[in-house]
C-alpha positions as a Markdown table, in Angstrom:
| # | Residue | x | y | z |
|---|---|---|---|---|
| 1 | Unk | -24.8 | 16.1 | 17.4 |
| 2 | Unk | -25.8 | 12.7 | 18.6 |
| 3 | Unk | -25.7 | 11.6 | 14.9 |
| 4 | Unk | -22.1 | 12.8 | 14.4 |
| 5 | Unk | -19.7 | 10.2 | 13.1 |
| 6 | Unk | -16.0 | 10.4 | 12.6 |
| 7 | Unk | -14.0 | 8.3 | 10.1 |
| 8 | Unk | -10.2 | 8.0 | 10.4 |
| 9 | Unk | -8.0 | 6.9 | 7.6 |
| 10 | Unk | -5.5 | 4.3 | 8.7 |
| 11 | Unk | -3.2 | 5.2 | 5.8 |
| 12 | Unk | -2.8 | 9.0 | 6.2 |
| 13 | Unk | -4.7 | 9.8 | 9.5 |
| 14 | Unk | -7.2 | 12.0 | 7.7 |
| 15 | Unk | -10.3 | 12.6 | 9.9 |
| 16 | Unk | -13.7 | 13.0 | 8.2 |
| 17 | Unk | -16.8 | 14.2 | 10.1 |
| 18 | Unk | -20.4 | 13.3 | 8.9 |
| 19 | Unk | -23.8 | 14.0 | 10.3 |
| 20 | Unk | -25.2 | 10.4 | 10.0 |
| 21 | Unk | -24.2 | 7.3 | 8.0 |
| 22 | Unk | -22.0 | 7.9 | 5.0 |
| 23 | Unk | -19.9 | 5.8 | 2.6 |
| 24 | Unk | -16.5 | 7.4 | 3.1 |
| 25 | Unk | -13.4 | 6.3 | 1.1 |
| 26 | Unk | -9.8 | 7.5 | 1.6 |
| 27 | Unk | -6.9 | 6.0 | -0.4 |
| 28 | Unk | -9.3 | 3.6 | -1.9 |
| 29 | Unk | -10.3 | 2.1 | 1.4 |
| 30 | Unk | -13.9 | 2.1 | 2.7 |
| 31 | Unk | -13.7 | 3.6 | 6.2 |
| 32 | Unk | -15.8 | 2.5 | 9.2 |
| 33 | Unk | -17.1 | 5.0 | 11.8 |
| 34 | Unk | -14.7 | 5.4 | 14.7 |
| 35 | Unk | -16.0 | 4.1 | 18.1 |
| 36 | Unk | -16.1 | 6.5 | 21.0 |
| 37 | Unk | -13.8 | 5.8 | 23.9 |
| 38 | Unk | -14.8 | 6.1 | 27.6 |
| 39 | Unk | -13.7 | 9.3 | 29.2 |
| 40 | Unk | -11.5 | 9.3 | 32.2 |
| 41 | Unk | -9.4 | 11.8 | 34.2 |
| 42 | Unk | -6.8 | 12.0 | 31.5 |
| 43 | Unk | -9.2 | 13.1 | 28.8 |
| 44 | Unk | -11.3 | 16.1 | 29.8 |
| 45 | Unk | -12.8 | 19.2 | 28.2 |
| 46 | Unk | -12.9 | 22.2 | 30.4 |
| 47 | Unk | -16.0 | 24.4 | 29.8 |
| 48 | Unk | -16.7 | 27.7 | 31.4 |
| 49 | Unk | -19.5 | 30.1 | 31.0 |
| 50 | Unk | -18.6 | 33.6 | 29.7 |
| 51 | Unk | -20.8 | 36.6 | 29.2 |
| 52 | Unk | -24.2 | 36.4 | 27.5 |
| 53 | Unk | -24.5 | 32.7 | 28.2 |
| 54 | Unk | -21.7 | 31.7 | 25.7 |
| 55 | Unk | -19.4 | 28.9 | 26.6 |
| 56 | Unk | -15.6 | 28.8 | 26.2 |
| 57 | Unk | -13.9 | 25.4 | 25.6 |
| 58 | Unk | -10.3 | 24.8 | 26.8 |
| 59 | Unk | -9.3 | 21.5 | 25.3 |
| 60 | Unk | -5.6 | 21.6 | 26.3 |
| 61 | Unk | -5.9 | 22.9 | 29.9 |
| 62 | Unk | -5.4 | 19.5 | 31.3 |
| 63 | Unk | -2.4 | 18.8 | 29.1 |
| 64 | Unk | -0.6 | 22.2 | 29.7 |
| 65 | Unk | -1.5 | 22.5 | 33.4 |
| 66 | Unk | 1.9 | 21.6 | 35.0 |
| 67 | Unk | 0.6 | 21.1 | 38.5 |
| 68 | Unk | -2.2 | 18.7 | 37.4 |
| 69 | Unk | -0.5 | 17.2 | 34.4 |
| 70 | Unk | -0.9 | 13.4 | 33.9 |
| 71 | Unk | 2.1 | 13.2 | 31.5 |
| 72 | Unk | 5.1 | 11.6 | 33.3 |
| 73 | Unk | 7.9 | 13.0 | 31.2 |
| 74 | Unk | 10.6 | 10.6 | 32.5 |
| 75 | Unk | 8.4 | 7.6 | 31.7 |
| 76 | Unk | 7.5 | 9.0 | 28.3 |
| 77 | Unk | 11.2 | 9.7 | 27.5 |
| 78 | Unk | 12.1 | 6.1 | 28.5 |
| 79 | Unk | 9.3 | 4.7 | 26.3 |
| 80 | Unk | 10.4 | 7.0 | 23.3 |
| 81 | Unk | 14.0 | 5.8 | 23.8 |
| 82 | Unk | 12.9 | 2.1 | 23.8 |
| 83 | Unk | 10.8 | 2.7 | 20.7 |
| 84 | Unk | 13.7 | 4.4 | 18.9 |
| 85 | Unk | 16.0 | 1.4 | 19.7 |
| 86 | Unk | 13.4 | -1.1 | 18.5 |
| 87 | Unk | 12.1 | 0.7 | 15.4 |
| 88 | Unk | 14.9 | 3.0 | 14.5 |
């Protein structure tokens, strides 16, 4: 997994995964591997151990957890309204 690379098309948003270096093209554009971002409190993966040593991933728990949510809806709505006024 340490050799996994992701390529994201800037035209259509297509995401391509490869195990190692690859020459990936989308819409006639040679894509460069995406750079990993640093994790923080707003981007978490919740992992819990279930029976027989298997793991369960809950990728949206932090987003949907109303008590611990980091999404300020009033601020987000104000930003969306400003973007709508600027960009139509």
